[in-house]
C-alpha positions in Angstrom: 0.0 0.0 0.0 1.3 3.4 -0.9 2.0 5.9 1.9 1.7 9.7 1.6 4.7 12.0 1.9 2.9 13.4 5.0 3.4 10.1 6.8 7.2 10.4 6.6 7.6 11.9 10.1 10.4 11.0 12.4 9.6 8.8 15.4 8.9 10.4 18.8 12.2 9.1 20.3 11.1 9.3 23.9 8.2 7.0 23.1 10.7 4.5 21.6 12.7 4.8 24.8 9.6 4.2 26.8 8.8 1.1 24.7 12.3 -0.2 25.2 12.0 0.3 29.0 8.6 -1.5 28.9 10.3 -4.5 27.2 13.0 -4.5 29.9 10.3 -4.4 32.6 8.4 -7.3 30.9 11.6 -9.3 31.1 11.7 -8.8 34.9 14.0 -5.7 35.2 13.2 -2.8 37.5 13.5 0.4 35.4 13.7 3.9 36.8 11.8 6.2 34.4 13.6 9.5 33.8 12.6 9.5 30.1 9.0 10.6 29.9 7.2 13.6 31.3 4.5 11.6 33.1 3.8 12.6 36.7 4.1 9.8 39.2 0.9 11.1 40.8 -2.5 10.2 39.5 -5.5 12.3 38.9 -6.8 13.8 42.2 -9.2 11.4 43.9 -12.2 13.8 43.9 -12.0 13.8 40.1 -12.5 10.1 39.9 -15.4 10.3 42.4 -17.0 13.0 40.2 -16.7 10.8 37.1 -18.2 7.8 38.9 -21.2 9.9 39.9 -21.6 11.2 36.4 -21.4 7.7 34.9 -24.1 6.6 37.4 -26.4 9.4 36.2 -26.4 8.4 32.6 -24.4 7.8 29.4 -21.6 10.3 28.7 -22.3 11.0 25.1 -20.9 13.7 22.8 -20.5 17.2 24.1 -20.5 20.2 21.8 -17.3 20.6 19.9 -16.1 23.4 22.1 -16.5 21.4 25.3 -18.6 21.4 28.4 -19.7 25.0 29.2 -19.0 24.5 32.9 -15.4 23.4 32.2 -14.8 26.4 29.8 -16.2 28.8 32.4 -14.0 27.3 35.2 -10.9 27.6 33.0 -11.7 31.2 32.3 -12.0 31.7 36.1 -8.6 30.2 36.5 -7.1 32.9 34.3 -8.5 35.5 36.7 -7.2 33.6 39.7 -3.7 32.8 38.4 -2.9 35.8 36.1 -5.6 38.5 36.8 -6.7 38.1 33.2 -10.4 38.7 32.4 -11.2 36.0 29.9 -14.5 35.4 28.2 -15.3 31.6 28.5 -16.5 31.7 24.9 -12.9 31.9 23.8 -11.9 28.6 25.5 -11.9 25.5 23.4 -11.6 22.1 25.1 -9.3 19.7 23.2 -8.2 16.1 23.2 -5.0 17.0 25.0 -2.5 19.6 23.8 -1.7 17.5 20.8 -5.2 18.1 19.4 -4.6 21.8 20.2 -1.5 21.9 18.0 -3.4 20.2 15.2 -6.3 22.7 15.4 -4.0 25.7 15.7 -1.8 24.7 12.8 -4.7 23.8 10.6 -6.6 27.0 11.4 -3.7 29.4 11.0 -1.4 28.0 8.3 -1.5 26.7 4.7 0.6 24.0 3.1 4.1 25.5 2.5 3.8 28.1 5.2 7.0 28.5 7.3 6.6 28.3 11.1 9.4 29.0 13.5 10.1 26.8 16.5 12.8 27.1 19.0 15.5 24.4 19.1 15.8 22.6 21.4 12.0 22.2 21.6 9.2 19.8 21.7 9.6 17.4 18.8 5.9 17.0 17.9 5.7 20.6 16.8 8.1 19.8 14.0 6.5 16.5 13.1 2.8 17.7 13.1 3.7 20.8 11.0 5.5 18.6 8.5 2.7 16.1 8.4 0.3 18.9 7.6 2.5 20.1 4.7 3.9 23.1 6.5 7.6 23.9 6.9 8.9 23.9 10.4 11.9 26.3 10.7 14.2 25.4 13.6 15.5 28.5 15.4 18.7 27.4 17.2 18.6 29.1 20.5 21.5 30.2 22.7 22.4 29.5 26.3 22.7 33.2 27.0 19.0 33.6 26.0 18.1 30.7 28.3 17.4 28.5 25.2 14.5 30.7 24.2 14.0 32.4 20.9 14.6 36.2 20.5 13.4 38.4 17.6 16.9 38.4 16.1 16.7 34.7 15.6 14.0 35.0 13.0 14.4 38.4 11.5 13.9 38.5 7.8 12.9 34.8 7.7 9.4 35.3 6.2 7.7 33.3 8.9 3.9 32.8 8.9 4.0 31.9 12.6 6.0 31.4 15.7 5.6 28.7 18.3 7.0 29.2 21.8 6.9 27.3 25.0 7.3 28.7 28.5 8.2 26.7 30.6 9.9 25.0 27.8 10.4 21.3 27.1 13.2 20.1 27.4 15.1 23.0 29.1 12.5 24.2 31.7 13.4 27.8 30.9 10.7 30.5 30.9 10.1 33.8 29.1 9.7 36.8 31.3 7.1 39.4 30.4 9.7 41.6 28.5 11.0 38.7 26.4 7.4 37.4 25.7 6.3 40.9 24.7 9.3 41.3 22.3 8.4 38.1 20.5 4.7 39.0 20.3 5.6 42.5 18.9 8.0 41.0 16.4 5.2 38.7 15.2 2.6 41.4 15.0 5.0 43.6 13.1 5.4 41.0 10.3 1.8 39.6 10.4 3.0 36.3 11.8 0.7 34.3 14.1 1.9 33.8 17.7 1.2 30.5 19.5 2.1 30.0 23.1 2.4 26.4 24.5 1.8 26.8 28.3 1.2 23.2 29.3 3.7 23.4 32.2 2.1 26.4 33.8 1.5 25.7 37.5 4.8 23.8 37.7 7.1 26.7 38.6 9.7 27.2 41.2 11.2 30.7 41.9 8.9 32.8 39.8 5.5 32.5 38.1 5.1 31.9 34.4 3.7 34.6 32.2 0.8 33.8 29.9 0.7 35.4 26.5 -2.8 36.5 27.4 -1.4 39.0 29.9 0.1 40.8 26.9 -2.3 40.3 23.9 -5.6 38.7 22.9 -4.2 38.2 19.4 -2.6 34.9 20.0 -3.4 31.2 20.4 -2.6 29.7 23.8 -2.5 26.0 24.3 -2.6 24.2 27.6 -3.4 20.8 29.0 -4.5 18.9 32.1 -1.7 16.4 31.6 1.1 17.9 33.6 0.0 20.1 36.6 -3.2 18.2 37.0 -1.6 14.8 36.5 -4.0 13.6 33.8 -1.7 12.5 31.0 -3.7 9.5 29.9 -7.1 11.3 30.0 -6.3 13.2 26.9 -7.9 16.5 27.7 -6.6 20.1 27.3 -7.7 23.5 26.1 -7.0 26.4 23.8 -7.7 30.1 24.2 -8.2 31.8 20.8 -9.2 35.4 19.7 -12.9 36.1 19.4 -12.9 36.0 15.7 -11.1 32.6 15.7 -13.6 30.7 17.8 -15.9 29.7 15.0 -12.9 28.8 12.7 -11.5 26.4 15.3 -15.0 25.1 16.1 -15.7 24.1 12.5 -12.3 22.2 12.3 -12.9 20.5 15.7 -16.4 19.4 14.7 -14.9 17.5 11.8 -11.6 16.3 13.2 -12.6 15.3 16.7 -16.4 15.9 17.3 -15.4 16.6 20.9 -12.9 15.8 23.6 -13.8 12.8 25.7 -16.8 13.6 27.8 -15.6 11.5 30.8 -12.2 13.3 30.8 -13.9 16.7 30.8 -16.0 15.8 33.8 -12.9 14.6 35.7 -10.9 17.7 34.6 -13.6 20.0 36.0 -13.4 18.3 39.4 -9.6 18.3 39.3 -9.6 22.1 39.1 -11.0 22.2 42.6 -8.2 20.1 44.1 -5.7 22.8 44.9 -4.3 21.2 48.1 -3.6 17.9 46.3 -2.0 19.6 43.4 0.2 21.8 45.6 1.3 18.6 47.4 2.4 17.3 44.0 4.4 20.5 43.6 6.2 19.8 46.9 7.4 16.5 45.4 8.7 18.2 42.3 10.5 20.8 44.4 12.2 18.0 46.3 13.0 16.1 43.1 14.4 19.2 41.4 16.8 19.8 44.3 17.8 16.1 44.2 18.6 16.3 40.5 20.5 19.6 40.7 22.7 18.1 43.4 22.9 14.5 42.2 23.4 14.8 38.5 26.7 16.8 38.8 27.9 14.3 41.4 27.1 11.5 38.9 29.1 13.2 36.2 26.5 15.2 34.4 27.7 18.6 35.5 26.8 20.8 32.5 23.2 21.6 33.5 21.2 24.7 34.4 18.4 24.9 37.0 15.0 24.7 35.3 12.5 27.6 36.0 9.5 25.3 35.6 8.4 21.9 34.4 10.1 18.7 35.6 13.1 18.3 33.3 16.9 18.9 33.4 18.6 19.2 30.1 22.3 18.2 30.2 25.1 18.9 27.8 27.0 15.6 27.5 29.4 16.6 24.8 32.4 15.7 27.1 31.0 12.2 27.3 29.5 11.4 23.9 28.6 12.7 20.5 25.9 10.1 20.1 23.2 10.8 22.7 20.9 8.0 21.4 23.6 5.4 21.9 24.4 6.8 25.4 20.7 6.7 26.4 20.5 3.0 25.2 23.7 2.2 27.2 22.3 3.8 30.3 19.1 1.8 30.0 20.9 -1.4 29.4 23.6 -1.1 32.1 22.0 1.1 34.7 18.3 0.4 34.3 17.5 4.1 34.0 15.5 5.4 31.0 16.5 8.8 29.8 15.8 10.7 26.6 18.4 11.6 23.9 18.5 15.2 22.9 18.0 14.3 19.2 14.3 14.3 20.0 14.4 18.0 20.7 17.2 19.4 18.5 18.1 17.5 15.3 21.3 19.6 14.8 22.8 19.8 18.3 20.9 17.1 20.2 23.5 14.4 19.6 25.4 15.9 22.6 22.5 16.4 25.1 20.2 14.3 27.3 17.0 15.1 29.0 16.3 13.8 32.5 12.7 13.9 33.8 12.1 14.1 37.5 8.3 13.7 37.4 8.2 10.4 39.3 8.4 9.7 43.1 11.3 11.1 45.1 12.4 7.5 46.0 12.6 6.7 42.2 14.7 9.9 41.7 17.1 9.0 44.5 17.5 5.4 43.1 18.0 6.7 39.6 20.7 9.1 40.7 22.5 6.2 42.6 22.4 4.1 39.4 23.6 6.9 37.2 26.5 7.6 39.5 27.5 3.9 39.5 27.1 3.7 35.7 29.4 6.7 35.2 32.0 5.5 37.7 32.2 2.1 35.9 32.3 3.6 32.4 
């Protein structure tokens, strides 16, 4: 059977690593998972209770394409609580995770052949989804002095149709402050490029709060998710905030692509938003894990790192150890029983000398993983 050129996307390497780790576990090995950004905590218990009650009341059929009105209203309220942003719930679109948000945003804003800038290192699915849709992802190699975030000079005179940013970023955990975010938005508006802000790690911040693009402009797409802060990765539910004149555009596409996000997941998400104490307890774990990583990774031999502002990743320069991060990650999994992600997933040009370590799991797992990494490096 003939395949389309659109199907010629690269694998999501972290998922391949996860699969290799699962095979090792099936063979009886105990693997420490530092590869995937999956919280070790589950959805808050009141969310499952709310879902059980909803299931007992009747079938959870289709919702409208834009999502449950109560959930959209609660998300709008959250923007007032977190950012002091007055948001009309009509601008909130519930999606099947942030991945569906990317599909909807790219389809709504760009045509085949349009060039869209993405920071490198950055989340690999941006690149692959854009390519599968016939658009041209333009990697913008970012610099350490800019905290691995793009700046306007990185894409000056590049004829971009759009710019995708993430703050906190995956894999680096760095954030854009208000001034840096404003500069990027102004640069896009000055050239007519669309601005998309991936904010799925908001809420997971350490020394300062993340800035939402909505504090600066309404002329942007913001994408968020219940996967990370709310610990709902497998539930596949997220949201977008779009300008007023884009709501019907996105709605039409969503009606045809997805019909709606899973009703059950929307019910659970609404309840999860009222579980602040549980979610803050999760943050206490991430703070402990971050401190463990920032102390333990250098002791293990991974000393070229920077403290993440948010999220739950540490991005390490391993150029003194290897120029083949994929082979090193495979060796660490085989010999140490620790799954980590090669940087090639995030930066095709420079990622052969970087690794990403996730600290989203339990503190006991992080401690054990660091012991294993130190033993591996000492024996190497």
